C-alpha angles and dihedrals in degrees: 000000000000123000088245093056092046089051092049091049092050091048092050091050091051090048092050090048091049091048091050091051090050091051091050090049090050091051091048090049090050090049091052091049091052091049092049091046088059092051094095097263091130106263108164091208089069092065090049093050094046089045091058089053091051094047092050096040126120104257089201094061104149094352092123088079105101126189140090119315107251111187118208119249112286095009117148134207126200123173089353094304112126115212144172109225126210131181132038110339092222098045110142095233132048127207114200115198122188109194147154122220090222094050111108093202088054091054091049091049091049095045091052099039103030099096093046093050091049091048093051091047093050091052092053092244098112141036117195128209116198116205113191122217134182098210097136093052088056094048103038104021127240130090105255095114092053096041093048092046091051090049090050089051088051088052088052088057088055094048091248103103099121095049094044093044089055092045092055092053094044089053098037114149124223113292091248092049110086092199091136087061087077116080089206090064093049091050090047090056090048087068087070089065111071112241097005103100098081133138089256092054093046091050091049091051096045094044094049089230095174099033094113091048089054090049089053090050091050091050089054088052093050091048095043098079094241118158096217147304131336098037110173126188129182110205088339096312120114112242102169122125089353142001106212105315094334122098120229115257136144090263094048093047089055090048094048092049092048090051092048092048097047109139093007127113119241118251118266103176117115116277115268118269112276099034114120115240110259 
């Protein structure tokens, strides 16, 4: 082979390698864009993507867990929709959040909106109802959604729901990693919440005390016509990813709650059982 041909071949190889690198960069950029779009900055495509997951999900996710329904301490149920409430019980506005502890969009929502929700709760402006779903278990297999939801309900029994709920989302594994399916991992994370890792909590987690309650909550989600997780409603009106033509954001949530509460007194009743002080 001539020197010229060898040079051309080498050049072609370098060009192909460069093109491959550019394609990989483009894919990585697209992946980052998709992740950011799910980060509660109001991208309509997120709802569509999550909606497809919900529509194709296994409606029996976790439903093989038989046994009596044992609701966690302080849990509520209205119209057949089990919930764990936080905030002042007489707050003038209610935020209903349907979420799955394995759902990455739920974690992104929580990580963006968490401080604002806690602030509105502390001021007596907002009461939050958390509805737990096991959507990802049904779609991807595994049991992390169910196991984490049961553990969160166990934390509710201990009066530590808010802190543990936040800890789970802050430490959420990759969606394809069913790390939350292991009770040992859930107990390990409980150590991050002062006073939660007790024999009673461990027994509740390992025994699956609230599994059937979680299954009932997931059935309510599946029958509720929701497009996916997270589904977020303020006083019954959907606000995720948008409310009307406004995108959800910490600033807009404060504004929407203020508008809904105009002329109403803030709640003063003691926080619901399970919410961490402060």
